C-alpha positions, 0 to 999 in steps of 0.5 A: 807776494803781500808785503809785511805792511798793513792791509791798508798800505797794501790796498793803497799800493795796489790801487795806486795810479801806477799800480798793478790794477791800473796796468791790468785796466790798460792791458784789457781796456776794461772801461771807457777812458781806462783806469782813473786815479781816484783819491776817494777810492784810495781813501775808502780802501785804506779805511776798509783795510784798517777795519779789517786789520783792527777788527772794527766795524765800519760805516762807509758811504762812498759817493757815485763814481768812487769805484767802491767795489775795487775799494773793498775787494782789494783790501778784503783779498789782501787781508783774507789771504794774509790771514788765511780767512774767509770774507763775504761780500753781500750785495742787494742786486743781482746786477752788482753780483754779476759785475763783481764775479764776471768783471771785477774779480777776474781782472783782479785775479790777473792784476794782483801779485798773489793768487786767491780763490772766490766763489759765487754763492746762490741759494740752493733753489737757484740750481738744477737737480739732475735727479729730480729732473729725470724723475719729473721727465719720467712722470711728466704725464701725471705732473704737467700739461703740454706747455710744462712738458715742453719746458721740461724737455727744454731744460733737459736740453739745456742741462747738457750744455750749461756750465753754471746749472742755475736758473739765471743761466737758462734762456727762458723764464720757466713756469714756477711749477716746472722749475720747482719740480727740478730745483735742488731742495733742502731736505730733498738731497741724497748727497754723496749717495746720489748718482749725480753727486759729481756733476751736480752744479749745487754740490760743485758750488758748495765745494768752491765755497768751502775752499774760497777766501772770498765769497760773493752772495746777496743779502737774502743768502746772508740773512738766511744763513744768519737766521739759521745760525740762531737755531744752531744751523747755517749753510755758509762756511764760517765767515771771518769778516763781511762787506755788506754793499748796498747796505741801505737795503739791509734792514728790509731784507733782515725784517723779511727773513726774520719774520713770516709770510703765508699766502692763500696762493702759496698754500694752494700751490703746495697742495697742488704739487701733491694732488690736483683733483681737477687736473688729475695730476701731482706727486700723489697722482699714482700713489696706491693709498687714496687716503693721502689724496683725500687728506690733501683735499681736506687741507685744500678745503680748510685753506679755502675757508680759512683765507675767505673768513680771514679776508672778511674778518679784516674787511680788506678790499683788493690792494689793501693792507690791514694790521692784525690787532695785538692779541687778536686770534684768527679762527684757525682750522687750517694749521691743524689740518696742514700738520695732520697732512704733514704727519700722514705724508711722513708716514707714507714716505717711510714706506716708499723707495728712496727717491719717492721717500725724499720727494714726499718727505720734502713736501711734508716738511714744507707743509709742516713749515706752513702749519707752524708759521700759520699757527704763529701768525693766527695766535699772535705768538710772535714777540716784538713783531707786527702782523698784517694781511695784504690783499692783492689786485686779484683778491688773494690774501697773504699774512705777514709778520716782521720784527718791529726793530731788527737792530737787536737781532742783527747785533746778535747774529751779524756784528757780535758774531764777526771779526769786522763788518763793513757796511757801504753804499752810496746812500747811508748818511743824511743831512749836511754835515752828513750824519750816520745816526739814522742808519746806525740806530736802524741796524743796531750798530754800536761802536764803529768807524764811519766816513762820508767819502765824497764823489769824484764827480763834479756835480756843480758842473755836471748836474742841475736840480729843477724844482716845480712849485706850481703843482698842488701839495701831493699830501694835501691836494692829492686828486688835484696833484694827480690830475695835473701830474701828466702834464708836468711830466710831459713838460719835463720830458720835452725839456730834455727831449727824452732820455728820461727816467720818470720815477714814482712811489706807487704802481697806480700813479705810474700806470695812470701817468704812463697811459695818459702820456703814451700817445704824445710821447710816441708822437715826439718819437720817444719810445715809452717803456713802462715797468711791469708791462711787457719787458723784464727789468734787464730787457727794459734797461737794454731798450732804454740804452738804445736812446730816445727813451722814456722809462716809467718806473717804481721801487727798483728803478730808484737804485742799482741802475747804471745807465752812463752816457747820453741815453739817460740825461734826465731823472724826473722824480714825481713825488718825495719818496716817503714810506706809506705812513699807514702801513702796519710795519711803519706804524709799529716802528713809529710807535716804538720810536715814540715810546722811546721818546723819539719823533716818528717823522723826524727820526724815521720817515724823514731820513728814510725819504732822504736816503731814497731821494738820494738814491733816485738822484744818483741814477743821473751821473754815472761817468765824469762825462755825463751831464743832465737834469734832475727834476722834482715835481713835489713842491714840499721840498721847498715849501716845507721846513723839512725840505732843507734837510732833504736838499742838503742830503743831495749832492751840491749842484745849481738849483732852479725853481719853475716858474723860471723867475723864482730861484731857491 
């Protein structure tokens, strides 16, 4: 039973060195060395408990090794059970979700002296729909080619044994067209009238969520629900409190869900699902009304013209991003065509049998959504948003919009709407002493408790920072820097004899450097692993953990990667992780800051880079027994005035400058 004391006291008692969680670790031997008593974990647990009990929001930075998932799960469970409430834990990465659901919560279910319920919540599209699968199997000849039909049969075989019924549980990566034909969809569900309602994995997940005291979900699911609630919708149960882990990513996820995106490829894929004249396949292939297929063909032609003309108007080349000027209207003959097609499809759906009606109706609503988004993008009808176009490496154009500031919207749908919201991450504060001003302003968080809870790791003993100063300045002498970078990376990797992450800020630089060094590194007996080449992220990490590896990565490898032990003993940061200053969203955010009297570099670019640099540094030390180097190949961190701010955002450890006779 939970005591009558505060949630904070309960959490501290349960996580104490001789408490039930420690005993559960000892019984199950779940971690190397068993349970470690960490004062920092108890400090964080107390602060989470106090925020929940008092109904206050909190910003809690918890350094690597604190064990923050237990530090928020235990008080969250205590408070939810004691108050018959529902708490959501939202993470950014799938890896952390899996850890919480598959490892942490089962252990707590054994350890804690009270019962609780929890559920993993995924988006609807992650789940198999039995009705749609069998319908696709029946019409396979008109919908799929040989490879797709083979995958569809494999999904049917898997559907008999899967316990979860989600795409992540499938043993292979299906073609997008195949999974889209069998996934659960909004507006394409018979609910209780479906013959597969009882065994339906999505419906089972909803039932578990409705009765659970703790929900585990990701930022995207949370923001999708909050965005729907702005218009009276929503699909999650009513949440009393929310813990947002990896909260440094929340602004970007919020901007994505509160903005728009329409791509030429996306439009053609949606139309191709209806009817492909070249392959003579699609949902409408056997429909008796040929006018439906003609309407699809007309929309396809309009889409081709629109995206070709828009790309020419923007003057953008492959790989470029170009802003759409404020007030500029794009010549748009496409959105009316799409709206007309949606209307025709809805009429056809009303005269069809129930299942065909659902399929056609779902496609119609998707097409209507594209029409509305495209019209808003083309006519600049989006208040306080910035619009831009991106051309992919293959030449496809996508149009985007995003709110310049997400803070006011998050204040409305997140902070004002819930009893308590706890934001946590290993990187929320920057500078020394640690300041939360930047993240608080970006997320629109007003009054809140805050604390920077240090790491239990002994960084002065476990880590060393090496800064190269002989390379050219990458911002002023870009071509010279790029020419000398491969040799500098090779020297750094030799220093640790592999076991290195080499982190980049652009795919182009990563690929160029990896290609230049591949043969030399392999000659040293090192395995070269490159993000985006042949292995997916989980398989890349598995291969790296085997040892003697050098992993070249961007973006996602700066954070959320946990490789304790000798396999990772060196992190090489090739360039300081500043945002691309010319990206339209960054330009708009900078302009807005300066309109308010701020300084875009000091108040936006620099703290953003500090938090990302801190994330990259954090890949190195993951356990008390780890040792290693972090090497920075960008001399600006010691030659520029702002370098001290970046250095002071990192854990304190010995710093060496190369050439070796110079020290910071």
